[in-house]
C-alpha distance (Angstrom), angle and dihedral (degrees) to the residues before:
residue distance angle dihedral
M1 . . .
I2 3.81 . .
D3 3.78 121.4 .
W4 3.79 97.2 -142.6
K5 3.79 90.7 179.6
R6 3.82 88.9 62.2
F7 3.79 90.8 46.0
D8 3.82 90.5 51.2
E9 3.82 90.0 49.5
L10 3.80 89.4 53.3
K11 3.79 90.4 47.2
N12 3.80 90.2 52.1
E13 3.82 90.7 48.2
I14 3.80 97.4 50.9
G15 3.79 101.8 24.0
E16 3.75 138.0 -108.4
D17 3.80 93.8 -85.9
A18 3.81 95.8 53.7
I19 3.80 99.5 42.3
M20 3.81 96.1 80.5
E21 3.79 91.5 49.9
I22 3.80 90.4 49.2
A23 3.82 90.6 48.1
E24 3.80 91.0 51.3
I25 3.81 92.9 48.6
F26 3.80 90.5 46.7
L27 3.80 92.6 52.7
E28 3.80 91.9 47.0
E29 3.81 93.1 50.3
M30 3.79 93.0 45.3
S31 3.80 91.1 48.7
E32 3.81 90.2 51.5
V33 3.81 88.2 57.7
V34 3.81 98.2 40.0
D35 3.82 100.0 41.1
P36 3.84 95.9 69.1
I37 3.81 88.2 49.7
R38 3.80 88.3 50.0
Q39 3.82 86.7 56.1
G40 3.81 91.5 51.5
A41 3.79 100.3 -99.0
L42 3.79 113.5 129.9
P43 3.78 112.6 -171.4
K44 3.78 118.7 -130.3
S45 3.80 91.4 -121.0
I46 3.80 96.0 67.4
P47 3.84 94.7 151.8
H48 3.82 90.5 53.0
L49 3.81 91.2 47.0
L50 3.80 92.7 49.6
H51 3.79 91.7 47.2
F52 3.81 91.4 50.5
L53 3.81 92.6 47.8
K54 3.80 92.1 47.1
G55 3.79 93.1 50.6
A56 3.78 94.0 47.0
A57 3.79 92.0 45.5
L58 3.81 92.4 50.6
N59 3.78 91.5 48.8
V60 3.80 94.2 57.6
G61 3.80 99.3 31.1
F62 3.82 104.9 -100.9
S63 3.80 91.0 146.6
D64 3.82 98.9 169.7
L65 3.79 92.1 50.5
A66 3.80 91.1 46.9
N67 3.82 90.7 50.4
F68 3.81 91.7 49.1
C69 3.82 91.2 50.2
T70 3.80 91.5 47.6
M71 3.80 91.2 54.6
A72 3.80 92.6 43.3
E73 3.81 91.1 49.6
Q74 3.80 88.5 61.9
D75 3.81 90.6 61.2
P76 3.81 111.6 9.4
S77 3.80 92.0 173.5
N78 3.82 88.2 73.0
L79 3.80 95.2 49.5
N80 3.79 111.1 147.3
A81 3.80 101.9 -148.3
A82 3.81 93.9 -168.7
T83 3.80 90.7 55.5
L84 3.79 91.1 48.0
V85 3.80 91.0 52.6
S86 3.81 94.5 44.2
T87 3.81 91.6 47.7
F88 3.80 90.2 51.6
D89 3.81 92.2 46.5
A90 3.82 93.4 48.7
S91 3.81 91.3 46.4
K92 3.79 91.9 48.5
S93 3.81 91.5 49.6
A94 3.80 92.7 48.6
F95 3.80 90.3 46.8
L96 3.80 94.5 50.5
L97 3.80 91.3 45.3
G98 3.80 90.8 50.7
L99 3.80 91.8 48.4
A100 3.80 91.0 49.9
K101 3.81 90.6 52.9
T102 3.79 92.0 53.0
A103 3.80 95.7 44.9
């Protein structure tokens, strides 16, 4: 679900002090995109949304979310919004749990 190796690479690139701030910003930005979908509002620019989510997810190590977005990008007309939201929520929970264990 979470590619901790990727997260550790990012942490090594930006430093131990900055990683928590980056993680917080990432979660805020992702929530801003996912929350309207959670409420039933799908933006018209689905391909752009999926591409943004995929890129952000890959950057921080949300591998399951990135994989889901990659598949959905291939045929955005069949996007399952509930699966997108649940994949984000599960990834976020796993991420926060993993961070808490390392703190």
